[in-house]
N, C-alpha and C positions, 0 to 999 in steps of 0.2 A: 651212824646218824641218829640224832635224837628227834623224836616226833612227839608233839604235844596234842593230846586229844581232849576236847572240851565238850561237855554235854550242854545242849541248849534247851530242848524240851521235846517230848514225844520221840520222833525219829531224827531230830536235828542234832548235828555235831559240827564242830570245827576241827579240822586236822591241820596243824601247822607244821610244815617241814622247813628245812633250811632254805628252800627256794620259793615257796608259795603258801598261800592259805587255800584250803578246800572247805567250802561250807555246804553241807549236805542237808537237804530237806528242811530248810529254815521255815518255821511256822511262827513260833514265839521265842523271844529271847529275854526273859524277865531279868536276867542278870546283866544284860547289855554287853555281853562278852564279844559279840561281833564288832560293834563300834569301838570298844576299848582295845581289842586286839589290833584292828586295822590302824587305829590312831598311833599305836606304838611302833608300827612297821610300815611307814608310808611308802617305802620303795618296793615292798613285796607285793607281787600280783595276787589277785584273788579270783578263784573260780567257784561260782555258785552252781551246784548240781541239784536238780529237782527231778525226782523219780516219777511223779504223776500229779494229777490235778486235784486230788483231795485236799480239802481246806486245812487239814492237819499236817500237810506235807508241803504245801505251796502257799506262800504269801507274797503278793506283788510288791510288798515293801522292800524286797531284796533289790529292786531296781533303783532304790534310793540310797543304798548302802555302798560304801567304798568308792564314791565318785571321784576321789583323787587318786585312785589306784588304777593300774591296768586291770581290766575286768573282762571275764568271759562268763556267759550264762549257758549252761548245758541243760537243756530242757526236754522233757518228754513231749512227744508230738501230740499228746492228748490235752495239752494246755492251750487255751484259746489264744490265738496269735493277736487278737485285738486288744489284749492286755499289755502288749509289748510295743514300745516305740520302734519304728523302722530302723533307727540308727543304733539300736542296741546290738552288741556283739554276741549273737546267739548261735549255738550249735543245736539244731533240732535232732532228737534221737528217737528212733524206734528200735525194737529188738533186732540185733544183727548189725546195727550201725556202729561206725568207729569214727571218733573225732581225734584228729592228729594236729601237729604243729601248734600245740597249746603252750601257754606259759609253763615254765619249769621243765619243758621238753617231755611232757607226759602224753600218754595216749589213753583215751577213755573208750571202753567197749560197753555197749548196751546189750543186755540180755533180757529174757522174758520175765514175766511176773505171773503170779496166780491171781492177781487182782488187776488194778489199773496200771498203766504205764510200764515201766521197765525197772530192772536192777542194773547196777553199774559196777564195772571193774576199772579201777584207775591203775595204770601201769607206768611206773617210773623207768627211766632209761637204765638204772642200775639193777632192775629186776624187782624192786620193792613194789608190792601190790596191796591195794585196798579194795574191799568189797563192801558195797552198801546195797542191802536187799530191797530198799523201798518197801513195798507191801508183798514181796515174794515170801510165801510161807505156806505151810500145810494148814490151810484155813478150814478146820472143822470144829464143831461146837459140841462138846460132850453131852449137854443136856437137850440139844435140839436136833442134831443130825441123826439119821438112820445109819446103820452099819454100811449100807450101800453108798450113801452120800459121803461118809467118812472115807471109804475105800476110794471113791472117785477123786476126792480131794487129795489124798496121798498120791494117787497115780499121776495127777496133774502136776503136783509139786515135784515128784520124782523125775518126770519127763523134763522139766525145766532145769533142774540141777544136773541131770545127766548131760544136757546140752552144754552147760557151762563146763562140766568136767571133760568134755571133748577137747577143750582148749587149754585148760589149766587145772592143776591139782592142789595149789598152795596159795594161801593169802597171809600176808604179814598182819593185817588188821581186817576184821570183819565186823560189820554192824548188822544185826539180825533181829526180827520181831520175836518177842516172847510176850504175847498178849494174854494176860491172866483171865480175861473174860471167857476164854475158850474152855476153861475148866481144868480138871486134874491133869490133862495131857497138853497143857498150854506150851510146854517146851518141846513137843515132839518134832516140830519142824527144825528147831535149833539142834536137837540131838542128831537128827538125820544129817543135817548140814555139817556138823562137827565130825561125824563119822565118815562122811564122804570126802571132805577136803582136809588137807593139813592146814589148820588155822593156828597161827602162833599167838594172836591176841584177839579175844572175842569180847564184844560188847552187846548185851541184850538191849533192846529198845522197844518202843511202842507198847509199854506195859501199863499204860493208862493209870498211873499213880500207884498201882499195887506192886511196887518194886520188890517187896520182901519175897514174894513167891517167884518172881522172875529171876531174882538173884540168889535163890536157894540152890546154889550150884551142886551141893552134895546130893540133891535129889535128881539131878540130871542123869539119865540113863545113857551113859557113854561107854564105848568100847575102851579097853585098857589103853590102846594106842592113842585114841583121841584124848583121853584124860591126861596122858603123859605129855603130849606135845602142845597142848593148848593152855594158855593162861586166860582165865575168865575174870573180867572186871565188872564192877557194878557202879556205874556213874548214874545217879538217879536224881540228884538235886541240881536244878539249873545253875550253870556256872561252874560245876565241879570239873576239875581237870586232872590229868595224869600225864606224866612224861614217860615215854617208852624208848629205851635204847635198842636200836636195831642193828 
């Protein structure tokens, strides 16, 4: 199977498979890739997934997209329901929830976050899996946090990924924050995630424009096993795409 991954902005991506479109955390789409992609595949259903209510992850404009397609909106429960029409096909998600009977015969699992909302695992019937972290990360700030605060942040993050690891150990594609505002150790959450799970194709996100540091993969502190099994991609310009054969 060939899967096309397109970067939108911040933590937003389109994943196009043979059976459907998945649009993660749409905020802005300066290259208009969602509209263009859907126009070219009018019979392919689209699922919009939103991890939480922060304005750089959720834009109500998604409800105006793909109106000629079969659509489903998978939304974190922290999004205000008064923003959504009652006739919208919505799956509301909190950590631990599972959405089934979706287009493309996929199942979506919601897991915890270390910030707002949830993280998502998309499971295809053939075993193909996608992870989108939302704002799940080891959120500590080198120049601001005390050692105790940094330790608590790591413990919180470790608890969440351990819970995910209770259910699964491998992802074909993973999208994960590498926010360079955190300082020298901005990739520490990504490093721990890549060491914890077998990730075949990894995409950093949420790097606030400083993609050079987020994509300096030679500086990532990875185990030999993680380095061997993972291919790391840098999509940083809105509209950039790559096709992955799985």
